C-alpha positions as CSV (number, residue, x, y, z in Angstrom):
1,X,69.8,-60.1,253.5
2,X,70.0,-56.2,254.7
3,X,72.6,-54.4,252.4
4,X,74.3,-51.2,253.0
5,X,73.1,-48.5,250.6
6,X,76.0,-47.6,247.6
7,X,78.8,-48.8,247.3
8,X,81.5,-48.2,249.9
9,X,85.0,-46.4,248.8
10,X,86.9,-48.1,251.6
11,X,86.1,-51.0,254.0
12,X,88.1,-51.2,256.6
13,X,87.9,-55.0,258.6
14,X,89.6,-54.3,262.3
15,X,89.5,-51.4,264.6
16,X,92.8,-51.6,266.2
17,X,95.4,-49.1,265.2
18,X,96.0,-50.1,261.8
19,X,92.5,-50.2,261.2
20,X,91.8,-46.5,262.8
21,X,94.6,-44.9,261.5
22,X,93.5,-46.3,257.8
23,X,90.0,-45.5,258.3
24,X,90.6,-41.6,259.5
25,X,93.0,-41.1,256.8
26,X,90.7,-42.5,253.8
27,X,87.9,-40.3,255.4
28,X,89.8,-37.3,255.5
29,X,90.7,-37.9,252.0
30,X,86.8,-37.5,251.2
31,X,86.5,-41.3,251.0
32,X,82.9,-43.1,252.3
33,X,84.8,-45.0,254.8
34,X,83.1,-48.1,256.7
35,X,85.0,-49.7,259.6
36,X,84.0,-53.0,260.9
37,X,84.9,-54.1,264.5
38,X,84.1,-57.2,266.1
39,X,84.6,-56.5,269.7
40,X,85.8,-52.9,270.9
41,X,88.1,-50.2,269.1
42,X,91.0,-49.5,270.1
43,X,92.8,-52.9,269.5
44,X,95.4,-55.1,271.5
45,X,97.5,-51.8,272.1
46,X,95.0,-50.0,273.8
47,X,93.6,-52.8,275.5
48,X,96.3,-55.6,276.2
49,X,99.5,-54.4,274.5
50,X,101.2,-51.2,275.0
51,X,99.4,-49.0,277.5
52,X,98.7,-51.6,280.1
53,X,102.2,-53.0,279.8
54,X,103.7,-49.9,280.0
55,X,101.7,-48.7,282.9
56,X,102.2,-51.8,284.9
57,X,106.3,-51.0,284.0
58,X,105.8,-48.0,285.3
59,X,103.7,-49.0,288.2
60,X,106.7,-51.4,289.0
61,X,109.6,-49.4,288.6
62,X,107.8,-47.0,291.2
63,X,107.3,-49.8,293.6
64,X,110.7,-51.1,293.6
65,X,112.0,-47.6,294.4
66,X,109.4,-46.9,297.2
67,X,110.4,-50.7,298.4
68,X,113.9,-49.5,298.5
69,X,113.1,-46.4,300.4
70,X,110.5,-47.6,302.7
71,X,110.3,-51.2,302.4
72,X,107.1,-51.6,301.1
73,X,105.9,-51.8,298.0
74,X,102.7,-51.3,295.9
75,X,99.3,-53.4,296.4
76,X,98.4,-55.5,293.2
77,X,95.1,-53.6,293.7
78,X,96.6,-50.1,293.3
79,X,98.4,-51.2,289.9
80,X,95.2,-52.8,288.6
81,X,93.7,-49.5,289.2
82,X,96.1,-47.2,287.7
83,X,96.3,-49.7,284.4
84,X,92.1,-49.1,284.4
85,X,92.9,-45.4,284.4
86,X,95.5,-45.2,281.9
87,X,93.1,-47.3,279.4
88,X,90.2,-45.0,280.7
89,X,92.2,-42.0,279.6
90,X,93.4,-42.9,276.8
91,X,90.2,-44.7,274.8
92,X,88.1,-41.8,273.9
93,X,90.8,-41.0,271.3
94,X,90.4,-44.3,270.0
95,X,86.2,-44.8,270.5
96,X,83.7,-45.1,267.7
97,X,82.4,-41.2,268.6
98,X,85.7,-40.0,267.8
99,X,85.9,-42.1,264.4
100,X,82.5,-40.8,263.6
101,X,83.7,-37.1,263.9
102,X,86.1,-37.9,261.5
103,X,83.6,-39.0,258.7
104,X,84.2,-43.0,259.9
105,X,81.2,-45.2,259.9
106,X,81.6,-47.5,262.4
107,X,79.9,-51.2,262.3
108,X,80.2,-53.9,264.7
109,X,80.3,-57.5,263.8
110,X,82.2,-60.3,262.4
111,X,83.1,-59.3,258.5
112,X,84.2,-62.1,256.0
113,X,84.4,-61.9,252.6
114,X,82.0,-63.3,249.7
115,X,83.5,-61.9,246.9
116,X,86.4,-60.0,245.5
117,X,84.7,-56.8,246.1
118,X,81.9,-57.9,248.6
119,X,81.8,-58.7,252.1
120,X,78.9,-59.9,254.7
121,X,78.9,-58.4,258.2
122,X,76.3,-60.4,260.8
123,X,73.8,-60.4,257.6
124,X,74.6,-57.6,256.2
125,X,76.3,-57.1,252.6
126,X,78.4,-54.3,252.0
127,X,79.9,-53.7,248.4
128,X,83.2,-51.7,248.2
129,X,85.8,-50.4,245.9
130,X,88.9,-51.1,248.0
131,X,89.2,-52.6,251.5
132,X,92.1,-52.8,254.3
133,X,92.5,-55.8,256.1
134,X,93.5,-54.8,259.6
135,X,92.7,-57.6,261.7
136,X,95.9,-58.1,263.7
137,X,97.2,-61.1,265.5
138,X,96.9,-63.1,268.2
139,X,98.9,-64.9,270.9
140,X,101.1,-68.3,269.4
141,X,99.8,-71.3,271.9
142,X,103.1,-73.6,272.0
143,X,101.7,-77.5,271.6
144,X,102.6,-78.3,275.1
145,X,101.5,-81.1,276.6
146,X,99.6,-80.9,280.1
147,X,99.4,-76.8,279.5
148,X,95.5,-76.8,279.1
149,X,95.7,-78.2,282.5
150,X,97.3,-75.0,284.6
151,X,96.4,-71.8,285.2
152,X,97.7,-70.2,281.6
153,X,98.2,-66.8,280.7
154,X,99.2,-64.9,277.8
155,X,99.9,-61.2,277.0
156,X,96.2,-60.6,276.1
157,X,94.9,-62.2,279.1
158,X,97.5,-61.5,282.1
159,X,95.4,-58.3,282.7
160,X,92.5,-60.2,284.3
161,X,94.6,-61.7,287.2
162,X,93.3,-60.0,290.1
163,X,95.9,-61.0,292.5
164,X,100.0,-60.9,292.3
165,X,101.4,-64.5,291.2
166,X,103.5,-65.9,293.9
167,X,105.5,-68.1,291.5
168,X,105.4,-67.0,287.5
169,X,107.1,-68.9,284.7
170,X,107.2,-67.0,281.5
171,X,107.6,-69.1,278.5
172,X,109.3,-67.5,276.0
173,X,112.2,-64.3,276.3
174,X,111.5,-62.0,273.7
175,X,110.3,-58.4,274.9
176,X,107.4,-59.5,276.0
177,X,108.5,-62.1,278.3
178,X,111.3,-59.6,279.3
179,X,109.7,-56.7,280.1
180,X,106.5,-58.5,281.8
181,X,109.1,-60.3,284.1
182,X,110.8,-57.4,285.0
183,X,108.1,-55.5,286.1
184,X,106.2,-58.9,288.2
185,X,109.5,-59.1,289.8
186,X,109.9,-55.7,290.9
187,X,106.4,-56.1,292.2
188,X,107.0,-59.1,294.2
189,X,106.6,-62.2,292.3
190,X,108.9,-65.0,291.8
191,X,110.0,-65.2,288.0
192,X,111.4,-67.4,286.0
193,X,111.6,-67.0,282.2
194,X,112.6,-70.0,280.0
195,X,114.4,-68.8,276.6
196,X,114.8,-71.5,274.0
197,X,117.8,-69.0,272.9
198,X,119.6,-66.3,274.9
199,X,116.9,-63.6,275.8
200,X,116.0,-61.0,273.2
201,X,117.6,-62.7,270.1
202,X,117.0,-60.1,267.8
203,X,119.2,-57.6,269.7
204,X,122.9,-56.5,270.0
205,X,124.2,-59.1,272.4
206,X,126.0,-56.7,274.4
207,X,122.4,-54.9,274.7
208,X,120.9,-58.3,275.8
209,X,124.1,-58.6,278.5
210,X,123.5,-55.1,279.6
211,X,119.4,-56.5,280.1
212,X,120.1,-60.0,281.2
213,X,122.1,-58.4,284.4
214,X,119.3,-56.0,285.4
215,X,117.0,-58.7,285.2
216,X,118.7,-60.8,287.8
217,X,119.6,-58.1,289.5
218,X,115.5,-57.6,289.9
219,X,115.4,-61.2,291.0
220,X,114.7,-63.3,287.6
221,X,115.9,-66.0,287.2
222,X,116.8,-66.2,283.5
223,X,117.3,-69.6,281.9
224,X,118.7,-69.7,278.4
225,X,118.9,-72.2,276.1
226,X,116.0,-74.0,277.9
227,X,113.2,-75.6,276.3
228,X,109.7,-76.0,277.9
229,X,108.9,-79.9,277.4
230,X,105.3,-80.2,278.8
231,X,103.5,-79.2,282.1
232,X,101.8,-80.8,284.9
233,X,99.7,-79.6,287.8
234,X,96.1,-77.9,287.8
235,X,94.3,-74.6,287.1
236,X,94.4,-74.0,291.0
237,X,97.6,-72.8,290.3
238,X,100.1,-75.6,291.9
239,X,101.6,-76.7,288.3
240,X,105.3,-76.8,287.1
241,X,107.0,-76.4,283.9
242,X,109.3,-79.5,282.9
243,X,112.1,-78.8,281.0
244,X,114.0,-80.5,277.9
245,X,116.8,-81.4,280.8
246,X,114.4,-82.3,283.0
247,X,114.4,-79.4,285.5
248,X,111.0,-78.8,287.2
249,X,110.1,-75.4,287.4
250,X,107.3,-74.4,289.6
251,X,104.6,-71.9,289.2
252,X,101.3,-70.5,290.1
253,X,100.9,-68.9,286.9
254,X,102.3,-69.8,283.4
255,X,102.6,-66.7,281.1
256,X,103.1,-68.2,277.4
257,X,104.9,-65.3,275.6
258,X,105.8,-67.3,272.4
259,X,105.2,-65.5,269.6
260,X,102.1,-64.2,267.7
261,X,99.9,-65.4,264.6
262,X,97.8,-63.6,262.3
263,X,94.3,-63.4,262.6
264,X,93.0,-64.3,259.0
265,X,90.7,-67.5,259.6
266,X,87.4,-67.1,258.8
267,X,88.0,-64.0,256.8
268,X,86.7,-65.3,253.4
269,X,90.1,-64.1,251.8
270,X,89.9,-67.4,249.4
271,X,86.8,-65.9,248.1
272,X,88.2,-62.3,247.7
273,X,91.9,-63.7,246.0
274,X,94.0,-62.6,248.7
275,X,97.0,-64.9,249.2
276,X,98.4,-66.3,252.7
277,X,101.9,-66.9,253.3
278,X,102.7,-70.4,255.1
279,X,102.7,-68.7,258.2
280,X,98.9,-67.3,257.4
281,X,100.0,-63.7,256.8
282,X,98.7,-61.6,254.2
283,X,100.8,-61.2,251.7
284,X,101.5,-57.4,250.5
285,X,103.7,-55.3,248.2
286,X,105.8,-52.7,248.9
287,X,102.7,-50.5,248.7
288,X,101.1,-52.5,251.2
289,X,98.3,-54.1,248.2
290,X,97.3,-57.5,248.2
291,X,97.0,-60.3,245.7
292,X,93.5,-58.6,245.0
293,X,94.4,-55.3,243.5
294,X,91.4,-53.7,245.1
295,X,92.2,-55.1,248.6
296,X,95.0,-53.9,250.9
297,X,96.4,-54.6,254.3
298,X,98.2,-53.5,257.0
299,X,99.6,-53.9,261.1
300,X,100.1,-57.2,262.6
301,X,98.2,-59.6,259.7
302,X,101.0,-58.9,257.2
303,X,105.0,-60.3,257.8
304,X,105.8,-56.8,258.3
305,X,107.2,-56.1,262.4
306,X,104.4,-56.4,264.5
307,X,104.6,-52.5,266.5
308,X,102.3,-50.1,266.6
309,X,104.1,-47.4,265.2
310,X,104.6,-49.7,261.6
311,X,100.6,-50.8,261.9
312,X,99.9,-46.7,261.6
313,X,102.2,-45.4,259.1
314,X,101.6,-48.7,256.9
315,X,98.2,-48.3,257.4
316,X,98.4,-44.7,256.4
317,X,99.9,-45.3,253.6
318,X,97.8,-48.3,252.2
319,X,94.8,-46.0,253.0
320,X,96.1,-43.5,250.6
321,X,97.1,-45.3,248.5
322,X,93.9,-47.2,247.5
323,X,91.8,-44.0,248.0
324,X,94.1,-42.0,245.6
325,X,95.4,-44.4,243.2
326,X,99.2,-43.8,244.4
327,X,101.9,-46.0,244.4
328,X,103.5,-45.2,247.6
329,X,106.3,-48.1,249.4
330,X,106.5,-48.2,252.9
331,X,110.0,-47.6,254.3
332,X,111.9,-50.6,255.9
333,X,113.6,-48.4,258.7
334,X,111.6,-49.7,261.5
335,X,112.7,-48.5,265.0
336,X,112.0,-51.0,267.9
337,X,112.2,-50.5,271.9
338,X,111.8,-52.8,274.5
339,X,110.9,-51.6,277.7
340,X,113.0,-53.0,280.4
341,X,114.9,-50.9,282.6
342,X,117.1,-50.6,281.3
343,X,115.3,-50.1,277.6
344,X,116.8,-51.5,274.4
345,X,116.0,-49.5,271.4
346,X,117.4,-50.5,267.6
347,X,116.6,-49.3,264.0
348,X,118.5,-50.0,260.6
349,X,121.6,-52.0,260.2
350,X,122.6,-53.3,264.1
351,X,125.9,-54.9,262.8
352,X,128.9,-54.6,261.4
353,X,129.6,-57.9,259.8
354,X,129.5,-56.3,256.3
355,X,132.1,-55.4,254.7
356,X,133.1,-51.5,254.8
357,X,130.9,-51.3,258.4
358,X,132.2,-50.1,261.3
359,X,131.1,-49.2,264.8
360,X,131.3,-46.4,267.0
361,X,130.7,-46.9,270.8
362,X,130.0,-44.6,273.5
363,X,129.2,-45.8,276.9
364,X,126.7,-44.2,279.6
365,X,129.6,-44.7,282.2
366,X,131.5,-41.8,280.0
367,X,128.4,-39.7,279.4
368,X,127.8,-37.0,282.1
369,X,124.3,-37.2,282.4
370,X,123.8,-41.0,283.3
371,X,126.9,-40.4,285.8
372,X,124.7,-37.7,287.5
373,X,121.9,-39.7,287.5
374,X,124.2,-42.8,288.8
375,X,122.6,-44.9,286.0
376,X,125.6,-45.6,283.6
377,X,124.9,-49.1,283.1
378,X,124.4,-49.3,279.1
379,X,125.8,-47.3,275.7
380,X,125.3,-46.3,272.2
381,X,126.7,-48.4,269.4
382,X,126.5,-46.8,265.9
383,X,126.6,-48.9,262.5
384,X,128.6,-46.4,259.8
385,X,128.9,-47.3,256.5
386,X,131.1,-46.1,253.3
387,X,131.7,-42.4,253.3
388,X,130.2,-42.5,257.1
389,X,126.9,-42.8,256.8
390,X,124.7,-43.6,259.4
391,X,123.3,-47.1,258.9
392,X,121.5,-47.7,262.3
393,X,122.2,-48.9,265.9
394,X,121.4,-49.9,269.3
395,X,121.1,-47.9,272.1
396,X,121.1,-49.6,275.7
397,X,119.9,-47.3,278.9
398,X,117.6,-45.1,280.2
399,X,114.8,-43.3,277.9
400,X,116.7,-45.1,275.0
401,X,113.7,-45.0,273.3
402,X,113.6,-41.4,273.2
403,X,117.2,-40.8,271.8
404,X,116.3,-43.5,269.2
405,X,114.1,-40.6,267.2
406,X,117.3,-38.8,266.5
407,X,119.3,-42.0,265.4
408,X,116.0,-43.2,263.2
409,X,116.1,-39.8,261.6
410,X,119.6,-39.6,260.8
411,X,118.7,-43.6,259.1
412,X,115.9,-42.1,257.0
413,X,117.7,-39.1,256.1
414,X,121.0,-40.8,255.0
415,X,123.0,-38.5,257.6
416,X,126.9,-39.0,258.1
417,X,128.3,-38.9,261.0
418,X,129.5,-35.8,260.5
419,X,126.2,-34.3,259.6
420,X,125.3,-35.4,263.2
421,X,128.6,-34.1,264.7
422,X,127.9,-30.6,263.2
423,X,124.7,-30.5,265.1
424,X,125.1,-28.7,268.4
425,X,123.2,-30.8,271.3
426,X,122.0,-29.6,274.5
427,X,124.0,-30.4,277.8
428,X,124.1,-32.5,280.1
429,X,121.6,-35.2,278.5
430,X,121.4,-38.9,277.9
431,X,121.9,-37.8,273.9
432,X,125.3,-36.8,274.4
433,X,126.4,-40.7,273.9
434,X,125.0,-40.9,270.2
435,X,126.4,-37.5,269.6
436,X,130.0,-38.3,271.1
437,X,129.6,-41.5,268.9
438,X,129.3,-39.7,265.9
439,X,131.7,-37.2,267.0
440,X,134.1,-40.1,267.8
441,X,134.0,-41.4,264.1
442,X,134.0,-38.6,262.1
443,X,137.3,-37.5,264.1
444,X,138.6,-40.8,263.3
445,X,138.7,-39.8,259.3
446,X,141.5,-37.5,260.4
447,X,143.4,-41.0,260.8
448,X,143.0,-41.9,257.0
449,X,146.5,-41.4,255.3
450,X,145.4,-39.1,252.5
451,X,143.0,-37.4,254.9
452,X,145.9,-36.9,257.2
453,X,148.0,-35.7,254.7
454,X,145.3,-33.1,253.2
455,X,145.1,-31.5,256.8
456,X,148.7,-31.3,257.4
457,X,149.1,-29.6,253.5
458,X,146.3,-27.3,254.6
459,X,148.2,-26.4,257.8
460,X,151.2,-26.1,256.3
461,X,149.5,-23.5,253.7
462,X,147.9,-22.0,256.8
463,X,151.3,-21.6,258.3
464,X,153.0,-20.2,255.4
465,X,150.1,-17.5,254.5
466,X,150.5,-16.3,258.7
467,X,153.9,-16.2,258.3
468,X,153.9,-14.4,255.0
469,X,150.8,-11.7,256.6
470,X,153.1,-11.3,260.2
471,X,156.1,-10.4,257.7
472,X,153.7,-8.1,256.2
473,X,152.6,-6.4,258.9
474,X,156.0,-6.4,260.7
475,X,157.5,-4.4,257.4
476,X,154.5,-2.1,257.2
477,X,154.8,-1.0,260.5
478,X,159.0,-0.5,260.1
479,X,158.1,1.6,256.8
480,X,155.5,3.3,258.9
481,X,157.4,4.3,262.0
482,X,160.7,5.2,259.4
483,X,158.4,7.5,257.7
484,X,156.7,9.2,260.4
485,X,160.7,9.6,261.7
486,X,161.8,11.1,258.2
487,X,158.4,13.3,257.9
488,X,159.4,14.4,261.7
489,X,162.7,15.5,260.6
490,X,161.6,17.2,257.6
491,X,159.3,19.1,259.5
492,X,161.7,20.4,261.8
493,X,164.4,21.2,259.5
494,X,162.0,23.2,257.8
495,X,160.6,24.8,260.5
496,X,164.1,25.6,261.7
497,X,165.0,27.1,258.3
498,X,161.8,29.2,258.6
499,X,162.9,30.5,261.5
500,X,166.0,31.7,260.6
């Protein structure tokens, strides 16, 4: 069996966002780093996630605008071409050549642990001091009878469709289901979303209601509280989803967006002494360390939320800890965005149900920039704790993800509404809504009896000082005039006497 010479400082398994960021971090710290990828570097984000989905959403938005103006939408072939071009433009950043330019050695193959400090990659043995598991996750397929007989796609395989689905049924009302459902509806598909609960169950209910209204406006049929029971039909595109209440929903294509599962099978984690939870995710501590002190994990393979930005940040922390022997913990403040139209963005605490919490809300109908753009559906709602500290909030509206950055910073740095209100903001922007929410809350503290008393007292003191200063100026001016008159009279008298 062939061996990789010497001991590797950090073995990274997986070439997605977490693996790439972790490997680059370690290499820049001077560690001998080897990254193993079984297929292609870039991961889900580049090939089947963020990049293609956001390109599809952009193309769909433009198509809807064009349809409204000219009556002609966008050819699906052109949409596929745009997606391909976007991937091709970004791909070099995640390529093996770029990784190697950072000092990372890239191997292609399937890795599995053979012991606590050893792994095998297609017959090659690699000994390591530290390892980072970054194998990501895969779409979860529900055990629906008949599902295998229909034309079924997931968030990974939907990009293989060469023609626009005439009738698209989506099983799942989370972010993926809502994003893709709206995009395909705008491109011309008849879309039905089946959601076991309300759509976007993690988000503020008012925000979800705004998205629901927009989906329906775009022609999406939203069936909430509806469970898919079984599937009938064939892979030729003539199928139907039968719901638990007996409704038959016809479909040419069925998109399953019902969650994800960690890619931890066949990794040999038991041999490496790495524990998994009941759902198969690698159990890690706050520093991303597994039950094996020499093995770390980051990204979708852990129980943390499966966002690309979290994967990158947490992988960087894991790699730094592994290489430098640090014990840094990761932040639990994770911003998230659902890229529907309008967008829904949230961070930190989004409910004011806890004692001592309150909210401050500004609607886009009262935001000048939104009025000028005729995009007034949405709002900014911040959750405020004791002493005015900003704990989190929800933003639903155009470019909500861009505004979220300021709110995330406020939460991370433990700022108060007074802090945010005291920062000058450019006008007119969508950020005005966030700023005004902070100003409104900061201003509300004037209604507290003790504060109101203090303000009244200070105002009274200031009036007294002003009056005293005014009297002083009046007395001084009078004395000045009397002095001038007296001096004038004395001068005249003196001159008169001298004249005589």
